[in-house]
C-alpha positions in Angstrom: 0.0 0.0 0.0 1.3 3.4 -0.9 0.3 7.0 -0.1 -1.0 7.4 -3.7 -3.5 4.6 -3.0 -5.4 6.9 -0.7 -8.7 8.3 -1.9 -8.6 11.5 0.0 -12.0 13.1 0.3 -10.6 16.1 2.1 -7.6 17.0 4.3 -9.4 15.4 7.2 -10.9 12.2 5.7 -9.4 9.1 4.0 -11.9 6.6 2.7 -10.8 3.4 1.0 -13.2 0.5 0.6 -13.8 -2.6 -1.6 -10.4 -2.7 -3.2 -9.4 -6.4 -2.9 -6.1 -5.9 -4.8 -4.9 -3.4 -2.3 -2.3 -5.2 -0.3 0.7 -4.7 2.0 1.3 -2.7 5.2 0.3 0.8 6.1 2.5 3.6 4.7 4.2 5.8 7.3 3.5 8.8 5.0 0.1 8.9 6.8 1.9 10.9 9.4 2.1 13.8 7.0 -1.7 14.2 7.3 -1.6 16.3 10.4 -5.3 17.2 10.2 -6.6 13.7 9.6 -9.9 13.1 11.5 -11.4 10.0 9.9 -9.4 7.0 8.5 -11.6 4.3 6.8 -9.8 1.4 5.2 -12.0 -1.7 4.9 -12.8 -4.6 2.6 -9.2 -4.7 1.3 -6.3 -7.1 1.7 -4.1 -4.7 3.6 -2.1 -7.0 6.0 0.5 -7.0 8.7 0.4 -5.5 12.2 -1.7 -2.4 13.1 1.1 0.2 13.1 2.0 1.8 16.4 2.6 5.1 14.5 -1.1 5.6 14.2 -1.0 6.8 17.8 0.8 9.8 16.6 -2.2 11.0 14.6 -3.5 13.2 17.4 -6.4 14.6 15.5 -7.8 11.2 14.7 -11.5 10.8 15.7 -12.5 7.6 13.8 -10.2 4.7 13.1 -12.0 2.1 11.0 -9.8 -0.8 9.7 -12.5 -3.5 9.5 -12.7 -6.3 7.0 -9.0 -6.5 6.1 -6.2 -9.1 6.7 -4.6 -7.4 9.7 -2.8 -9.6 12.2 -0.6 -9.2 15.3 -1.7 -7.5 18.5 -3.8 -4.5 19.3 -1.4 -1.5 19.9 -1.8 -0.4 23.5 -0.6 3.1 22.5 -3.9 3.9 20.7 -5.5 4.9 24.0 -3.2 8.0 24.0 -5.2 9.6 21.1 -7.1 12.4 22.8 -9.9 12.8 20.3 -10.6 9.2 19.3 -14.3 8.4 19.4 -14.5 5.1 17.5 -12.3 2.2 16.7 -13.2 -0.7 14.5 -11.0 -3.7 13.7 -13.9 -6.0 12.7 -13.2 -9.2 10.8 -9.4 -9.3 10.8 -6.9 -11.8 12.2 -5.8 -9.9 15.3 -4.5 -12.1 18.1 -3.5 -11.6 21.8 -5.3 -9.9 24.5 -7.2 -6.6 24.7 -4.7 -4.1 26.2 -5.6 -2.7 29.7 -5.0 0.7 28.2 -8.1 0.3 26.1 -10.1 1.1 29.2 -8.3 4.4 29.5 -9.5 6.1 26.3 -10.7 9.7 26.8 -14.4 10.4 27.4 -14.7 11.0 23.7 -14.6 7.2 23.1 -18.1 5.9 22.2 -17.6 2.7 20.1 -15.2 -0.2 20.3 -15.7 -2.8 17.6 -13.4 -5.8 17.7 -15.7 -8.6 16.5 -14.5 -11.6 14.4 -10.9 -11.7 15.4 -8.8 -14.2 17.4 -8.6 -12.3 20.7 -8.0 -14.3 23.9 -7.8 -13.6 27.6 -10.1 -11.5 29.7 -11.8 -8.1 29.1 -9.7 -5.6 31.0 -11.3 -4.4 34.2 -10.4 -0.9 33.1 -13.4 -1.0 30.8 -15.4 0.0 33.8 -14.1 3.6 33.2 -15.7 3.8 29.7 -19.2 5.0 28.8 -19.5 3.3 25.4 -22.6 3.6 23.2 -21.5 0.5 21.2 -19.3 -2.4 22.2 -18.9 -5.4 20.0 -16.4 -8.1 21.1 -18.3 -11.0 19.6 -16.7 -13.9 17.7 -13.5 -14.1 19.6 -12.1 -16.4 22.4 -12.5 -14.0 25.3 -13.2 -15.5 28.8 -14.2 -14.5 32.3 -16.1 -11.5 33.5 -17.8 -8.9 31.3 -19.9 -7.2 34.0 -17.7 -4.1 33.8 -19.4 -3.3 30.4 -22.8 -2.9 32.1 -24.1 -0.2 34.4 -27.3 1.8 34.9 -25.2 4.9 34.8 -23.9 4.2 31.3 -25.4 5.3 28.0 -24.8 2.0 26.2 -27.1 1.2 23.3 -25.5 -2.0 21.9 -23.6 -4.8 23.7 -22.6 -7.7 21.4 -20.5 -10.4 23.2 -21.8 -13.5 21.4 -19.6 -16.5 20.6 -16.9 -16.2 23.3 -16.2 -18.1 26.5 -17.4 -15.4 28.9 -18.7 -16.5 32.4 -20.4 -14.1 34.8 -23.6 -13.8 36.8 -26.0 -11.9 34.5 -28.6 -11.5 37.3 -26.2 -9.2 39.1 -25.6 -6.6 36.3 -27.4 -3.4 36.0 -28.5 -2.3 32.6 -28.4 1.0 30.7 -31.9 2.4 30.1 -30.7 3.2 26.5 -30.1 -0.4 25.6 -31.3 -1.4 22.1 -29.4 -4.6 21.4 -28.0 -7.2 23.8 -26.3 -10.2 22.2 -24.8 -12.7 24.7 -25.3 -16.0 22.8 -22.9 -18.9 23.0 -21.0 -18.1 26.2 -20.8 -19.6 29.7 -23.0 -17.0 31.3 -25.1 -18.1 34.4 -27.6 -16.7 36.8 -31.0 -15.3 35.9 -32.3 -12.7 33.5 -32.4 -9.2 35.1 -35.9 -7.9 35.8 -34.7 -4.6 34.4 -35.0 -6.0 30.9 -38.8 -5.5 31.2 -38.3 -1.8 31.7 -36.1 -1.1 28.6 -38.4 0.8 26.3 -35.8 0.9 23.4 -34.9 -2.8 23.5 -35.3 -4.2 19.9 -33.0 -7.3 19.9 -32.1 -9.9 22.6 -30.2 -13.2 22.3 -29.1 -15.1 25.4 -29.2 -18.6 23.9 -26.6 -21.3 24.5 -25.6 -20.3 28.0 -26.2 -21.6 31.5 -29.0 -19.2 32.6 -31.8 -20.4 34.9 -35.1 -19.2 36.3 -38.3 -17.5 35.1 -38.0 -15.2 32.1 -39.3 -11.9 33.5 -42.8 -11.1 32.3 -43.4 -7.8 30.6 -41.8 -5.3 28.3 -40.6 -6.8 25.0 -39.3 -10.1 26.5 -42.3 -12.2 25.4 -42.2 -10.7 21.9 -38.8 -12.2 21.1 -38.6 -15.6 19.4 -37.9 -18.8 21.4 -34.5 -18.9 19.6 -33.5 -15.8 21.8 -33.6 -18.0 24.9 -33.2 -21.7 24.0 -30.4 -24.0 25.0 -29.9 -22.7 28.5 -29.6 -24.7 31.7 -33.1 -24.1 33.1 -34.7 -20.9 31.7 -38.5 -21.2 31.7 -41.6 -19.2 31.2 -43.1 -17.5 28.1 -42.0 -17.8 25.3 -40.4 -21.0 26.6 -42.4 -23.8 28.3 -43.8 -23.0 31.7 -41.6 -23.5 34.8 -42.0 -26.9 36.6 -41.6 -25.5 40.1 
């Protein structure tokens, strides 16, 4: 990839998409773009590690490198970017753990999208410091607790954690009243469904299937409108839309 490959919409935006013959690593000449706000490079075959020099682009607000062939680890230094509001590395080949520093982004950070990679280990406890609108960590190999992503004091609208190995007591989390989508399918999550789910007036999508949840599905709100597939294959969930409880 060379600097001349960039389709520069303005001095502040680079947008490159759907160019499968675009290959190679990122050019360091990007550093010359001292007013770059948004960097979009997706649906290409750009490969190699995510370069650490991206953390020198202090004006960067959106970093979207989804749907490429990137590998290696997530650069811990990205959290030093003072204006960054969204990062997306969806559908790459990134390995290793999520850096603890990712919980130390500035208050501008609203979306972290890391789905469909090969990330392992635990979600950093530092994520409790973030107030994200969107967090998508699905389709990795993450394990352990994810309760730090929840909170009644957060403005979270979308939490997607499906297809991992996460294990925590869902009944003990508190939910954002802004929640629209909650995807927790195919994990090791236990406990019961929070009754707060019935009070979420914006909730449009819910999937807690293939976990170890138990107890009565709370009655009310949108919970009975979701298909059985949203709840099936749990340890002992029961009640509408699943069969009645036996106790």
